[in-house]
C-alpha positions as CSV (number, residue, x, y, z in Angstrom):
1,M,0.0,0.0,0.0
2,S,2.0,2.9,-1.3
3,S,-0.3,5.6,0.0
4,L,0.2,5.0,3.7
5,K,0.3,8.2,5.8
6,A,3.6,9.0,7.5
7,G,4.0,6.9,10.7
8,A,1.5,4.3,9.6
9,E,4.0,1.5,9.8
10,Q,4.6,2.3,13.5
11,V,0.8,2.3,14.2
12,M,0.6,-1.2,12.6
13,R,2.8,-2.8,15.2
14,C,0.9,-4.8,17.8
15,S,1.5,-4.8,21.5
16,T,0.9,-8.0,23.5
17,A,1.8,-6.7,26.9
18,S,-1.5,-8.0,28.3
19,G,-0.6,-11.7,27.8
20,G,-0.9,-12.6,24.1
21,T,-3.8,-10.4,22.8
22,C,-3.2,-7.0,21.2
23,D,-4.0,-4.2,23.6
24,R,-3.3,-1.2,21.3
25,T,-6.1,1.2,20.6
26,A,-4.6,2.7,17.5
27,P,-6.5,2.3,14.2
28,G,-6.5,-1.3,13.0
29,H,-6.2,-2.8,16.5
30,V,-8.8,-3.0,19.3
31,L,-12.1,-1.3,18.6
32,R,-12.8,1.0,21.5
33,P,-16.4,1.0,22.9
34,L,-16.7,4.8,22.4
35,Q,-15.5,4.5,18.8
36,E,-18.1,1.8,18.1
37,R,-20.9,3.9,19.7
38,I,-20.0,7.1,17.9
39,A,-19.8,5.3,14.5
40,A,-23.2,3.8,15.1
41,A,-24.6,7.2,16.0
42,T,-23.4,8.9,12.7
43,A,-25.2,6.7,10.2
44,S,-24.8,9.1,7.3
45,K,-21.0,8.6,7.3
46,W,-21.1,4.8,6.5
47,R,-20.3,3.9,2.9
48,D,-21.5,0.6,1.5
49,G,-19.1,-1.7,-0.3
50,V,-18.0,-5.2,-1.2
51,V,-14.8,-7.0,-0.1
52,S,-12.7,-7.2,-3.3
53,S,-9.5,-8.5,-1.7
54,V,-8.2,-10.0,1.6
55,S,-4.4,-10.4,2.0
56,G,-2.1,-10.2,5.0
57,G,-4.3,-8.0,7.1
58,W,-5.2,-5.7,4.1
59,I,-8.8,-5.6,3.0
60,G,-9.9,-4.0,-0.3
61,V,-13.3,-2.5,-0.1
62,T,-14.9,-1.5,-3.4
63,F,-17.6,1.0,-2.9
64,I,-21.0,0.3,-4.5
65,D,-21.8,4.0,-5.3
66,C,-18.7,4.8,-7.3
67,G,-16.6,1.6,-7.9
68,D,-13.5,3.1,-6.2
69,T,-11.5,0.9,-3.8
70,A,-10.3,1.8,-0.4
71,W,-7.6,-0.3,1.3
72,V,-7.9,-0.8,5.0
73,W,-5.7,-2.8,7.4
74,T,-6.6,-4.6,10.6
75,H,-4.2,-6.7,12.7
76,L,-6.6,-9.7,12.7
77,V,-8.8,-10.4,9.8
78,P,-11.8,-12.6,10.8
79,A,-11.8,-15.9,9.1
80,D,-15.4,-15.4,7.9
81,L,-14.6,-12.2,6.0
82,A,-14.5,-13.2,2.3
83,I,-14.3,-11.7,-1.1
84,G,-17.7,-10.6,-2.3
85,Q,-19.1,-10.0,1.2
86,P,-21.0,-6.8,1.7
87,V,-19.4,-4.4,4.2
88,A,-19.7,-0.8,5.3
89,L,-16.8,1.5,6.0
90,H,-17.3,4.5,8.3
91,S,-15.6,7.5,6.7
92,L,-14.8,9.4,10.0
93,Y,-14.2,6.8,12.6
94,S,-12.2,4.1,10.8
95,T,-14.6,1.3,11.5
96,L,-15.4,-1.6,9.1
97,A,-18.8,-3.4,9.6
98,F,-20.0,-6.7,8.3
99,G,-22.9,-8.5,9.7
100,S,-22.8,-7.8,13.5
101,V,-19.0,-7.5,13.5
102,R,-17.3,-4.2,13.9
103,L,-13.5,-3.8,13.4
104,S,-11.2,-0.9,13.9
105,V,-9.2,-0.3,10.7
106,L,-6.3,1.8,9.4
107,V,-7.4,3.4,6.2
108,S,-4.6,3.7,3.7
109,A,-6.2,6.5,1.6
110,A,-8.9,9.1,2.0
111,I,-12.4,7.8,1.5
């Protein structure tokens, strides 16, 4: 992903100080409860898309309204997230939703 913001590689490093699970709250790591609530409360900022790629923590989301693709990273991609699956990406609070699952993501480019 060549359009990563400065310092993004440092944000992508996980911390396992709490005994094996990542405890970082930076984008792409643990979804904070406040982040989840605020994203849910700002429904107009969600963009509908379809998963177009899943590789090494990177997820390609192709937006339904325009066909553009956004690349997002999360440290742990759920096994049930597959190409072709409908998702929504919150444009302000870096949250990816599919079904009842919400993930914190690091967005590689503006959406």
